[in-house]
N, CA, C and O atoms as CSV, one atom per row, in Angstrom:
chain,resi,resn,atom,element,x,y,z
A,1,MET,N,N,133.970,52.957,130.691
A,1,MET,CA,C,133.909,51.468,130.032
A,1,MET,C,C,134.051,50.357,131.073
A,1,MET,O,O,134.766,50.425,132.072
A,2,SER,N,N,133.480,49.591,130.807
A,2,SER,CA,C,133.358,48.362,131.829
A,2,SER,C,C,134.046,47.197,131.003
A,2,SER,O,O,133.202,46.999,130.130
A,3,TYR,N,N,135.091,46.302,130.764
A,3,TYR,CA,C,135.032,44.978,130.360
A,3,TYR,C,C,134.438,43.929,131.066
A,3,TYR,O,O,134.447,42.764,130.671
A,4,ALA,N,N,133.975,44.276,131.996
A,4,ALA,CA,C,133.387,42.999,133.474
A,4,ALA,C,C,132.665,42.486,132.800
A,4,ALA,O,O,132.885,41.282,132.934
A,5,VAL,N,N,131.337,42.744,131.621
A,5,VAL,CA,C,130.144,41.757,131.497
A,5,VAL,C,C,130.741,41.161,130.146
A,5,VAL,O,O,129.944,41.030,129.217
A,6,SER,N,N,131.714,40.888,130.000
A,6,SER,CA,C,132.282,40.310,128.436
A,6,SER,C,C,132.235,38.730,128.897
A,6,SER,O,O,131.694,37.888,128.179
A,7,GLY,N,N,132.791,38.430,130.042
A,7,GLY,CA,C,132.719,36.703,130.557
A,7,GLY,C,C,131.082,36.356,130.209
A,7,GLY,O,O,130.685,35.582,129.338
A,8,ALA,N,N,130.249,37.164,131.156
A,8,ALA,CA,C,128.438,36.904,130.984
A,8,ALA,C,C,127.866,36.779,129.514
A,8,ALA,O,O,126.946,36.084,129.084
A,9,LEU,N,N,128.862,37.837,128.768
A,9,LEU,CA,C,128.037,38.474,127.311
A,9,LEU,C,C,128.278,36.652,126.848
A,9,LEU,O,O,127.418,35.773,126.906
A,10,GLN,N,N,129.573,36.526,126.446
A,10,GLN,CA,C,130.440,34.882,126.047
A,10,GLN,C,C,129.860,34.040,126.022
A,10,GLN,O,O,129.502,33.405,125.030
A,11,ALA,N,N,129.433,33.672,128.134
A,11,ALA,CA,C,128.416,32.456,128.318
A,11,ALA,C,C,126.925,32.437,127.650
A,11,ALA,O,O,126.317,31.513,127.109
A,12,ALA,N,N,126.595,33.661,127.863
A,12,ALA,CA,C,125.532,33.333,126.819
A,12,ALA,C,C,125.464,33.272,125.478
A,12,ALA,O,O,124.628,32.483,125.039
A,13,ILE,N,N,125.921,33.705,124.924
A,13,ILE,CA,C,126.160,33.042,123.297
A,13,ILE,C,C,126.485,31.844,122.982
A,13,ILE,O,O,126.279,31.210,121.948
A,14,TYR,N,N,127.142,31.502,124.185
A,14,TYR,CA,C,127.944,30.098,123.771
A,14,TYR,C,C,126.566,29.285,123.935
A,14,TYR,O,O,125.975,28.656,123.057
A,15,GLY,N,N,126.134,29.490,125.544
A,15,GLY,CA,C,124.894,28.535,125.795
A,15,GLY,C,C,123.756,28.413,125.052
A,15,GLY,O,O,123.075,27.401,125.215
A,16,ILE,N,N,123.232,29.694,123.845
A,16,ILE,CA,C,122.229,29.286,123.163
A,16,ILE,C,C,122.531,29.207,121.586
A,16,ILE,O,O,121.736,29.398,120.666
A,17,LEU,N,N,124.170,28.807,121.511
A,17,LEU,CA,C,124.338,27.579,120.354
A,17,LEU,C,C,124.532,26.532,120.583
A,17,LEU,O,O,124.476,25.759,119.627
A,18,LYS,N,N,124.900,25.890,122.136
A,18,LYS,CA,C,124.838,25.152,122.426
A,18,LYS,C,C,123.360,24.187,122.796
A,18,LYS,O,O,123.165,22.973,122.867
A,19,ASP,N,N,122.535,25.314,122.968
A,19,ASP,CA,C,120.980,24.526,123.490
A,19,ASP,C,C,120.230,24.451,122.300
A,19,ASP,O,O,119.292,23.659,122.400
A,20,ASP,N,N,120.361,25.200,120.835
A,20,ASP,CA,C,119.798,24.892,119.705
A,20,ASP,C,C,119.684,23.548,118.809
A,20,ASP,O,O,120.510,23.008,118.073
A,21,ALA,N,N,118.708,23.300,119.055
A,21,ALA,CA,C,118.273,21.906,118.342
A,21,ALA,C,C,118.303,22.024,116.812
A,21,ALA,O,O,118.185,20.932,116.257
A,22,THR,N,N,118.425,23.039,116.024
A,22,THR,CA,C,118.519,23.256,114.573
A,22,THR,C,C,119.944,23.230,114.397
A,22,THR,O,O,120.338,22.446,113.535
A,23,LEU,N,N,120.850,23.933,115.037
A,23,LEU,CA,C,122.147,23.979,114.991
A,23,LEU,C,C,122.763,22.725,115.508
A,23,LEU,O,O,123.789,22.337,114.949
A,24,ALA,N,N,122.194,21.929,116.664
A,24,ALA,CA,C,123.023,20.201,116.980
A,24,ALA,C,C,122.621,20.028,115.529
A,24,ALA,O,O,123.523,20.278,114.730
A,25,GLY,N,N,121.361,19.621,114.980
A,25,GLY,CA,C,120.821,19.010,114.290
A,25,GLY,C,C,122.357,19.369,112.800
A,25,GLY,O,O,122.603,18.362,112.137
A,26,LEU,N,N,122.892,20.190,112.557
A,26,LEU,CA,C,123.796,20.133,111.547
A,26,LEU,C,C,125.521,19.992,112.253
A,26,LEU,O,O,126.404,19.720,111.439
A,27,VAL,N,N,125.829,20.138,113.386
A,27,VAL,CA,C,127.099,19.975,113.906
A,27,VAL,C,C,126.838,19.119,115.123
A,27,VAL,O,O,127.830,18.837,115.794
A,28,GLY,N,N,126.041,18.807,115.390
A,28,GLY,CA,C,125.897,17.619,116.856
A,28,GLY,C,C,126.586,18.494,117.929
A,28,GLY,O,O,126.231,19.647,118.177
A,29,GLY,N,N,127.336,18.018,118.382
A,29,GLY,CA,C,127.984,18.989,119.812
A,29,GLY,C,C,129.295,19.652,119.599
A,29,GLY,O,O,130.056,20.095,120.459
A,30,ALA,N,N,129.426,19.646,118.350
A,30,ALA,CA,C,130.776,20.735,117.547
A,30,ALA,C,C,130.621,21.996,117.586
A,30,ALA,O,O,130.713,22.651,116.549
A,31,ILE,N,N,130.341,22.614,118.857
A,31,ILE,CA,C,130.169,24.114,119.330
A,31,ILE,C,C,131.526,24.344,120.491
A,31,ILE,O,O,131.579,23.710,121.545
A,32,TYR,N,N,132.511,25.299,120.094
A,32,TYR,CA,C,133.241,25.215,120.869
A,32,TYR,C,C,133.457,26.489,121.648
A,32,TYR,O,O,132.650,27.357,121.318
A,33,ASP,N,N,134.128,26.778,122.387
A,33,ASP,CA,C,134.640,28.214,123.243
A,33,ASP,C,C,135.950,28.049,122.504
A,33,ASP,O,O,136.226,29.093,121.912
A,34,ALA,N,N,136.863,27.082,122.334
A,34,ALA,CA,C,137.539,27.027,121.795
A,34,ALA,C,C,138.458,25.823,121.631
A,34,ALA,O,O,138.808,25.191,122.628
A,35,PRO,N,N,138.885,25.461,120.329
A,35,PRO,CA,C,138.756,24.292,119.906
A,35,PRO,C,C,139.573,22.875,120.512
A,35,PRO,O,O,140.772,23.077,120.706
A,36,PRO,N,N,139.222,21.861,120.746
A,36,PRO,CA,C,140.230,20.930,121.456
A,36,PRO,C,C,141.497,20.622,120.926
A,36,PRO,O,O,141.528,20.628,119.695
A,37,SER,N,N,142.211,20.440,121.316
A,37,SER,CA,C,143.213,19.704,120.915
A,37,SER,C,C,142.990,18.085,120.391
A,37,SER,O,O,142.157,17.319,120.874
A,38,GLY,N,N,144.149,17.688,119.043
A,38,GLY,CA,C,143.388,16.390,118.418
A,38,GLY,C,C,142.542,16.814,117.622
A,38,GLY,O,O,142.136,17.974,117.546
A,39,THR,N,N,142.062,15.439,116.653
A,39,THR,CA,C,141.533,15.200,115.701
A,39,THR,C,C,140.368,16.611,115.602
A,39,THR,O,O,140.521,17.161,116.692
A,40,LEU,N,N,139.749,17.080,115.138
A,40,LEU,CA,C,138.472,17.943,115.071
A,40,LEU,C,C,137.537,17.600,114.158
A,40,LEU,O,O,138.029,17.279,113.076
A,41,PRO,N,N,136.120,17.549,114.231
A,41,PRO,CA,C,135.285,17.229,113.457
A,41,PRO,C,C,135.208,17.849,111.754
A,41,PRO,O,O,135.817,18.872,111.438
A,42,GLU,N,N,134.587,17.261,111.022
A,42,GLU,CA,C,134.828,17.431,109.551
A,42,GLU,C,C,133.898,19.052,109.518
A,42,GLU,O,O,133.895,19.641,108.437
A,43,LEU,N,N,133.194,19.658,110.642
A,43,LEU,CA,C,132.296,21.048,110.824
A,43,LEU,C,C,132.103,21.183,111.792
A,43,LEU,O,O,131.583,20.280,112.448
A,44,TYR,N,N,132.461,22.475,112.380
A,44,TYR,CA,C,132.483,23.158,113.583
A,44,TYR,C,C,132.343,24.393,113.564
A,44,TYR,O,O,132.645,25.121,112.618
A,45,VAL,N,N,131.766,24.812,114.845
A,45,VAL,CA,C,131.412,26.076,115.144
A,45,VAL,C,C,132.456,26.560,116.463
A,45,VAL,O,O,132.536,25.820,117.444
A,46,THR,N,N,132.974,27.412,116.422
A,46,THR,CA,C,133.836,28.066,117.518
A,46,THR,C,C,133.807,29.488,117.492
A,46,THR,O,O,133.524,30.064,116.441
A,47,LEU,N,N,134.194,30.419,119.028
A,47,LEU,CA,C,133.885,31.286,119.418
A,47,LEU,C,C,135.027,32.036,119.113
A,47,LEU,O,O,135.919,31.207,119.296
A,48,GLY,N,N,135.673,33.282,118.697
A,48,GLY,CA,C,136.407,33.515,118.145
A,48,GLY,C,C,136.989,35.110,119.179
A,48,GLY,O,O,136.908,35.357,120.383
A,49,ALA,N,N,137.607,35.976,117.903
A,49,ALA,CA,C,138.055,36.849,118.408
A,49,ALA,C,C,137.311,37.844,118.850
A,49,ALA,O,O,136.214,37.760,118.299
A,50,GLU,N,N,137.386,39.292,120.009
A,50,GLU,CA,C,136.350,39.879,120.474
A,50,GLU,C,C,137.307,41.665,120.601
A,50,GLU,O,O,138.356,41.920,121.193
A,51,GLN,N,N,136.750,42.228,120.101
A,51,GLN,CA,C,137.155,43.718,120.328
A,51,GLN,C,C,135.846,44.596,120.704
A,51,GLN,O,O,134.723,44.636,120.201
A,52,VAL,N,N,136.601,45.471,122.082
A,52,VAL,CA,C,135.517,46.025,122.773
A,52,VAL,C,C,136.312,47.847,122.856
A,52,VAL,O,O,137.444,48.310,122.722
A,53,ARG,N,N,134.872,48.416,123.162
A,53,ARG,CA,C,135.302,49.540,123.118
A,53,ARG,C,C,134.247,50.366,123.806
A,53,ARG,O,O,133.054,50.199,123.550
A,54,ALA,N,N,134.719,51.342,124.760
A,54,ALA,CA,C,133.565,52.023,125.810
A,54,ALA,C,C,132.590,52.816,124.943
A,54,ALA,O,O,132.729,53.519,123.942
A,55,ALA,N,N,131.486,52.420,125.739
A,55,ALA,CA,C,130.039,53.174,125.584
A,55,ALA,C,C,129.293,53.626,126.977
A,55,ALA,O,O,128.141,54.058,127.004
A,56,SER,N,N,129.868,53.512,127.764
A,56,SER,CA,C,129.265,54.202,129.498
A,56,SER,C,C,128.574,55.538,128.833
A,56,SER,O,O,128.985,56.021,127.778
A,57,ASP,N,N,127.542,56.041,129.537
A,57,ASP,CA,C,126.740,57.077,129.225
A,57,ASP,C,C,127.186,57.498,131.220
A,57,ASP,O,O,128.129,57.137,131.923
A,58,GLY,N,N,126.030,58.345,131.491
A,58,GLY,CA,C,125.517,59.107,132.576
A,58,GLY,C,C,124.847,58.205,133.757
A,58,GLY,O,O,124.759,58.397,134.970
A,59,THR,N,N,124.513,57.390,133.109
A,59,THR,CA,C,123.693,56.107,133.607
A,59,THR,C,C,124.281,54.812,133.898
A,59,THR,O,O,123.937,54.347,134.985
A,60,ALA,N,N,124.991,54.188,133.281
A,60,ALA,CA,C,125.651,53.240,133.172
A,60,ALA,C,C,127.131,53.054,132.322
A,60,ALA,O,O,127.408,53.505,131.211
A,61,SER,N,N,127.945,52.267,133.197
A,61,SER,CA,C,129.109,51.573,132.360
A,61,SER,C,C,128.603,50.751,131.607
A,61,SER,O,O,127.711,50.013,132.026
A,62,GLY,N,N,129.050,50.684,130.323
A,62,GLY,CA,C,129.038,49.733,129.049
A,62,GLY,C,C,130.092,49.836,128.234
A,62,GLY,O,O,131.157,50.431,128.399
A,63,ALA,N,N,129.605,49.060,127.143
A,63,ALA,CA,C,130.887,48.583,126.026
A,63,ALA,C,C,129.943,48.464,124.888
A,63,ALA,O,O,128.716,48.565,124.892
A,64,TRP,N,N,130.786,48.221,123.887
A,64,TRP,CA,C,130.349,47.770,122.398
A,64,TRP,C,C,131.320,46.271,122.324
A,64,TRP,O,O,132.501,46.350,122.663
A,65,HIS,N,N,130.842,45.147,121.941
A,65,HIS,CA,C,131.638,44.505,121.721
A,65,HIS,C,C,131.179,43.973,120.238
A,65,HIS,O,O,130.065,43.866,119.725
A,66,ASP,N,N,132.626,43.656,119.719
A,66,ASP,CA,C,132.428,43.295,118.009
A,66,ASP,C,C,133.094,41.942,118.273
A,66,ASP,O,O,134.264,41.878,118.650
A,67,LEU,N,N,132.175,40.641,118.029
A,67,LEU,CA,C,132.673,39.229,118.861
A,67,LEU,C,C,132.412,38.619,117.322
A,67,LEU,O,O,131.506,38.796,116.508
A,68,THR,N,N,133.604,37.838,117.312
A,68,THR,CA,C,133.345,36.654,115.867
A,68,THR,C,C,132.702,35.143,116.588
A,68,THR,O,O,132.662,34.709,117.740
A,69,VAL,N,N,132.308,34.707,115.440
A,69,VAL,CA,C,131.889,33.108,115.383
A,69,VAL,C,C,132.292,32.943,114.195
A,69,VAL,O,O,132.013,33.661,113.235
A,70,ALA,N,N,132.987,31.965,114.202
A,70,ALA,CA,C,133.275,30.897,113.166
A,70,ALA,C,C,133.134,29.427,112.728
A,70,ALA,O,O,133.486,28.496,113.452
A,71,VAL,N,N,132.583,29.266,111.461
A,71,VAL,CA,C,132.014,27.750,110.875
A,71,VAL,C,C,133.211,27.568,110.142
A,71,VAL,O,O,133.656,28.353,109.305
A,72,VAL,N,N,133.904,26.076,110.635
A,72,VAL,CA,C,134.549,25.782,109.954
A,72,VAL,C,C,134.485,24.393,109.416
A,72,VAL,O,O,133.995,23.468,110.063
A,73,THR,N,N,135.032,24.250,108.119
A,73,THR,CA,C,134.627,22.508,107.694
A,73,THR,C,C,135.917,22.318,106.846
A,73,THR,O,O,136.388,23.299,106.271
A,74,GLY,N,N,136.596,20.918,106.729
A,74,GLY,CA,C,137.046,20.703,105.684
A,74,GLY,C,C,136.653,19.866,104.951
A,74,GLY,O,O,137.206,18.784,104.753
A,75,ALA,N,N,135.014,20.504,104.140
A,75,ALA,CA,C,134.687,19.598,103.034
A,75,ALA,C,C,135.216,20.633,101.829
A,75,ALA,O,O,135.801,21.713,101.912
A,76,SER,N,N,134.794,19.898,100.739
A,76,SER,CA,C,135.396,20.435,99.822
A,76,SER,C,C,134.508,21.960,99.184
A,76,SER,O,O,135.010,22.606,98.264
A,77,GLY,N,N,133.529,22.261,99.652
A,77,GLY,CA,C,132.856,23.442,99.469
A,77,GLY,C,C,132.065,24.171,100.466
A,77,GLY,O,O,132.057,23.705,101.605
A,78,PHE,N,N,131.439,25.172,100.238
A,78,PHE,CA,C,131.016,26.369,101.287
A,78,PHE,C,C,129.428,25.779,101.865
A,78,PHE,O,O,128.925,26.186,102.913
A,79,SER,N,N,128.861,24.878,101.067
A,79,SER,CA,C,127.834,24.849,100.817
A,79,SER,C,C,127.084,24.218,102.843
A,79,SER,O,O,125.998,24.643,103.236
A,80,ALA,N,N,127.688,23.546,103.454
A,80,ALA,CA,C,127.450,23.085,104.452
A,80,ALA,C,C,127.732,24.113,105.643
A,80,ALA,O,O,126.958,24.207,106.595
A,81,ALA,N,N,128.851,24.848,105.527
A,81,ALA,CA,C,129.338,25.605,106.100
A,81,ALA,C,C,128.205,27.125,106.246
A,81,ALA,O,O,128.176,27.807,107.270
A,82,LYS,N,N,127.219,27.464,104.809
A,82,LYS,CA,C,127.107,28.387,104.865
A,82,LYS,C,C,125.682,27.819,105.376
A,82,LYS,O,O,124.997,28.818,105.597
A,83,ALA,N,N,125.161,27.009,105.574
A,83,ALA,CA,C,123.974,26.431,106.295
A,83,ALA,C,C,123.862,26.587,107.881
A,83,ALA,O,O,122.879,26.922,108.544
A,84,VAL,N,N,125.554,26.143,108.429
A,84,VAL,CA,C,125.367,26.138,109.799
A,84,VAL,C,C,125.771,27.643,109.829
A,84,VAL,O,O,125.453,28.049,110.947
A,85,ALA,N,N,126.417,28.813,108.991
A,85,ALA,CA,C,126.548,30.133,109.366
A,85,ALA,C,C,124.960,30.778,109.423
A,85,ALA,O,O,124.706,31.685,110.216
A,86,ALA,N,N,124.266,30.406,108.812
A,86,ALA,CA,C,122.777,30.513,108.624
A,86,ALA,C,C,121.847,30.448,109.785
A,86,ALA,O,O,120.879,31.190,109.954
A,87,ALA,N,N,122.217,29.543,110.523
A,87,ALA,CA,C,121.422,29.040,111.749
A,87,ALA,C,C,122.089,29.971,112.512
A,87,ALA,O,O,121.321,30.836,112.933
A,88,VAL,N,N,123.323,30.121,112.871
A,88,VAL,CA,C,124.442,30.875,113.894
A,88,VAL,C,C,123.405,32.840,113.580
A,88,VAL,O,O,122.955,33.506,114.512
A,89,SER,N,N,123.355,33.099,112.630
A,89,SER,CA,C,122.948,34.259,112.256
A,89,SER,C,C,121.306,34.479,113.007
A,89,SER,O,O,120.826,35.349,113.735
A,90,ASP,N,N,120.843,33.356,112.470
A,90,ASP,CA,C,119.268,33.445,113.079
A,90,ASP,C,C,118.933,33.092,114.246
A,90,ASP,O,O,117.747,33.070,114.574
A,91,LEU,N,N,120.052,32.709,115.191
A,91,LEU,CA,C,120.216,32.641,116.688
A,91,LEU,C,C,120.589,33.869,117.182
A,91,LEU,O,O,119.804,34.602,117.782
A,92,LEU,N,N,121.599,34.103,116.991
A,92,LEU,CA,C,122.276,35.684,117.634
A,92,LEU,C,C,121.611,36.582,116.911
A,92,LEU,O,O,121.802,37.630,117.528
A,93,HIS,N,N,120.719,36.905,115.664
A,93,HIS,CA,C,120.608,38.604,115.503
A,93,HIS,C,C,119.576,38.742,116.346
A,93,HIS,O,O,118.714,37.873,116.479
A,94,GLU,N,N,119.588,39.776,116.936
A,94,GLU,CA,C,118.336,40.546,117.454
A,94,GLU,C,C,118.012,39.759,118.794
A,94,GLU,O,O,116.991,39.819,119.478
A,95,ALA,N,N,119.304,38.910,119.004
A,95,ALA,CA,C,118.458,37.874,120.359
A,95,ALA,C,C,118.704,38.789,121.791
A,95,ALA,O,O,119.591,39.529,122.216
A,96,ASP,N,N,117.598,38.369,122.192
A,96,ASP,CA,C,117.478,38.420,123.866
A,96,ASP,C,C,117.611,37.547,124.900
A,96,ASP,O,O,116.785,36.838,125.475
A,97,LEU,N,N,119.257,37.775,125.106
A,97,LEU,CA,C,119.893,37.048,125.840
A,97,LEU,C,C,119.886,37.523,127.574
A,97,LEU,O,O,119.847,38.686,127.975
A,98,GLY,N,N,119.917,36.715,128.131
A,98,GLY,CA,C,119.987,37.250,129.778
A,98,GLY,C,C,121.205,36.546,130.301
A,98,GLY,O,O,121.509,35.354,130.261
A,99,LEU,N,N,122.010,37.896,130.951
A,99,LEU,CA,C,123.116,37.372,130.904
A,99,LEU,C,C,123.446,37.338,132.738
A,99,LEU,O,O,122.831,38.094,133.491
A,100,SER,N,N,124.290,36.539,133.144
A,100,SER,CA,C,124.285,36.566,134.395
A,100,SER,C,C,124.957,37.915,134.758
A,100,SER,O,O,124.578,37.977,135.928
A,101,ARG,N,N,125.742,39.117,134.556
A,101,ARG,CA,C,126.064,40.207,135.068
A,101,ARG,C,C,125.628,41.106,133.829
A,101,ARG,O,O,125.756,40.794,132.646
A,102,GLY,N,N,125.178,42.087,134.250
A,102,GLY,CA,C,125.091,43.172,133.283
A,102,GLY,C,C,123.723,43.227,132.375
A,102,GLY,O,O,123.086,42.196,132.595
A,103,ARG,N,N,123.225,43.856,131.674
A,103,ARG,CA,C,122.318,43.872,130.318
A,103,ARG,C,C,122.667,43.749,129.158
A,103,ARG,O,O,123.450,44.651,128.861
A,104,LEU,N,N,122.414,42.875,128.117
A,104,LEU,CA,C,122.375,43.074,126.895
A,104,LEU,C,C,121.207,44.047,125.990
A,104,LEU,O,O,120.033,43.806,125.709
A,105,VAL,N,N,122.058,45.202,125.691
A,105,VAL,CA,C,121.367,46.409,125.487
A,105,VAL,C,C,121.046,46.083,124.030
A,105,VAL,O,O,119.886,46.432,123.811
A,106,SER,N,N,121.706,45.469,122.781
A,106,SER,CA,C,121.176,44.414,121.691
A,106,SER,C,C,122.378,44.294,121.024
A,106,SER,O,O,123.461,44.851,121.205
A,107,LEU,N,N,121.889,43.215,119.970
A,107,LEU,CA,C,123.137,42.368,119.322
A,107,LEU,C,C,122.734,41.794,118.141
A,107,LEU,O,O,121.914,40.905,117.911
A,108,ARG,N,N,123.702,42.683,117.176
A,108,ARG,CA,C,123.278,42.078,115.611
A,108,ARG,C,C,124.603,41.897,114.883
A,108,ARG,O,O,125.719,42.214,115.295
A,109,PHE,N,N,124.208,41.213,113.486
A,109,PHE,CA,C,124.935,40.933,112.935
A,109,PHE,C,C,125.450,42.236,111.928
A,109,PHE,O,O,124.815,43.064,111.275
A,110,ARG,N,N,126.976,41.987,112.142
A,110,ARG,CA,C,127.733,43.157,111.453
A,110,ARG,C,C,128.150,42.497,110.097
A,110,ARG,O,O,127.693,43.130,109.145
A,111,ARG,N,N,128.654,41.753,109.856
A,111,ARG,CA,C,129.725,41.284,108.384
A,111,ARG,C,C,129.912,39.518,109.052
A,111,ARG,O,O,129.765,38.901,110.108
A,112,ALA,N,N,130.406,39.247,107.347
A,112,ALA,CA,C,131.184,37.993,107.386
A,112,ALA,C,C,131.919,37.796,106.239
A,112,ALA,O,O,131.761,38.474,105.223
A,113,ALA,N,N,132.743,36.869,106.355
A,113,ALA,CA,C,133.510,36.641,105.270
A,113,ALA,C,C,134.255,35.322,105.365
A,113,ALA,O,O,134.916,34.899,106.314
A,114,ALA,N,N,134.025,34.785,104.246
A,114,ALA,CA,C,134.221,33.107,103.994
A,114,ALA,C,C,135.316,33.306,102.814
A,114,ALA,O,O,135.247,34.048,101.834
A,115,ARG,N,N,136.508,32.283,103.267
A,115,ARG,CA,C,137.623,32.296,102.517
A,115,ARG,C,C,138.322,30.724,102.805
A,115,ARG,O,O,137.945,30.071,103.778
A,116,ARG,N,N,139.187,30.289,102.026
A,116,ARG,CA,C,139.609,29.041,101.815
A,116,ARG,C,C,140.706,29.413,102.559
A,116,ARG,O,O,141.304,30.474,102.381
A,117,GLU,N,N,141.083,28.343,103.628
A,117,GLU,CA,C,142.268,28.421,104.297
A,117,GLU,C,C,143.357,27.132,104.140
A,117,GLU,O,O,142.922,26.038,103.779
A,118,SER,N,N,144.775,27.316,104.425
A,118,SER,CA,C,145.852,26.337,103.990
A,118,SER,C,C,144.712,24.521,104.821
A,118,SER,O,O,143.689,24.365,105.488
A,119,GLY,N,N,145.586,23.774,104.298
A,119,GLY,CA,C,144.892,22.270,104.327
A,119,GLY,C,C,143.405,22.071,103.729
A,119,GLY,O,O,142.703,21.206,104.253
A,120,GLY,N,N,143.094,22.531,103.079
A,120,GLY,CA,C,141.886,22.504,102.351
A,120,GLY,C,C,140.545,22.902,103.083
A,120,GLY,O,O,139.452,22.592,102.611
A,121,LEU,N,N,140.695,23.637,104.315
A,121,LEU,CA,C,139.801,24.281,105.189
A,121,LEU,C,C,139.090,25.309,104.565
A,121,LEU,O,O,139.682,26.132,103.866
A,122,ARG,N,N,137.530,25.363,104.794
A,122,ARG,CA,C,136.941,26.347,104.511
A,122,ARG,C,C,136.182,27.073,105.851
A,122,ARG,O,O,135.505,26.474,106.687
A,123,ARG,N,N,136.472,28.485,105.826
A,123,ARG,CA,C,136.016,29.156,107.128
A,123,ARG,C,C,135.028,30.300,106.656
A,123,ARG,O,O,135.236,31.136,105.777
A,124,ILE,N,N,134.014,30.157,107.369
A,124,ILE,CA,C,133.173,31.439,107.586
A,124,ILE,C,C,133.556,32.389,108.817
A,124,ILE,O,O,133.797,31.727,109.826
A,125,ASP,N,N,133.661,33.645,108.975
A,125,ASP,CA,C,134.131,34.184,110.146
A,125,ASP,C,C,132.732,35.321,110.071
A,125,ASP,O,O,132.609,36.212,109.231
A,126,MET,N,N,131.768,35.006,111.178
A,126,MET,CA,C,130.847,36.204,111.067
A,126,MET,C,C,131.002,36.956,112.453
A,126,MET,O,O,131.177,36.463,113.567
A,127,THR,N,N,130.875,38.468,112.029
A,127,THR,CA,C,131.326,39.745,113.202
A,127,THR,C,C,129.662,39.675,113.411
A,127,THR,O,O,128.795,39.332,112.607
A,128,PHE,N,N,129.530,40.222,115.066
A,128,PHE,CA,C,128.466,40.416,115.753
A,128,PHE,C,C,128.748,41.244,116.633
A,128,PHE,O,O,129.769,41.061,117.296
A,129,ARG,N,N,127.751,42.600,116.923
A,129,ARG,CA,C,128.060,43.755,117.794
A,129,ARG,C,C,127.333,43.641,118.744
A,129,ARG,O,O,126.165,43.709,118.361
A,130,ALA,N,N,127.430,43.469,120.041
A,130,ALA,CA,C,126.830,43.579,121.437
A,130,ALA,C,C,126.883,44.838,122.142
A,130,ALA,O,O,128.090,45.078,122.169
A,131,ARG,N,N,126.394,45.611,122.622
A,131,ARG,CA,C,125.812,46.633,123.072
A,131,ARG,C,C,125.532,46.409,124.612
A,131,ARG,O,O,124.404,46.721,124.997
A,132,VAL,N,N,126.368,45.939,125.479
A,132,VAL,CA,C,126.070,45.722,126.837
A,132,VAL,C,C,126.288,47.282,127.661
A,132,VAL,O,O,126.796,48.276,127.143
A,133,GLU,N,N,125.638,47.155,129.382
A,133,GLU,CA,C,125.547,47.756,130.351
A,133,GLU,C,C,125.671,47.260,131.190
A,133,GLU,O,O,124.850,46.344,131.234
A,134,ASP,N,N,126.577,47.302,132.428
A,134,ASP,CA,C,127.043,47.058,133.538
A,134,ASP,C,C,126.489,47.709,134.470
A,134,ASP,O,O,127.262,48.608,134.800
A,135,ALA,N,N,125.129,47.745,135.350
A,135,ALA,CA,C,124.562,48.343,136.172
A,135,ALA,C,C,125.553,48.856,137.301
A,135,ALA,O,O,125.121,49.508,138.252
């Protein structure tokens, strides 16, 4: 197993989200690797937790990454958050991302959970599974 490709994978995912015009139209620049301190916008996207397990074989060191992308809103309903979640899913599911280290073999949507949080926030956590190799 190698965790060495994790940073490159995260940077590629963040980059594709930041560079997409459709997503920018929905949330502006409110796409974060980690939410900043202070007042947050009404609707934003943030990268979240990651779990990694070994997937090496005889030819390459690799790993499965289950990573979370969250959509958070203070709006009273889920409608806007679901539109953003759909745009994120469209961008990431089966995306062909170039990595600065290693190679992305596959990236697929796995699941999502939408819930109400304290303080009136709504949150959708989407999990994507990436298979990477580090040659």
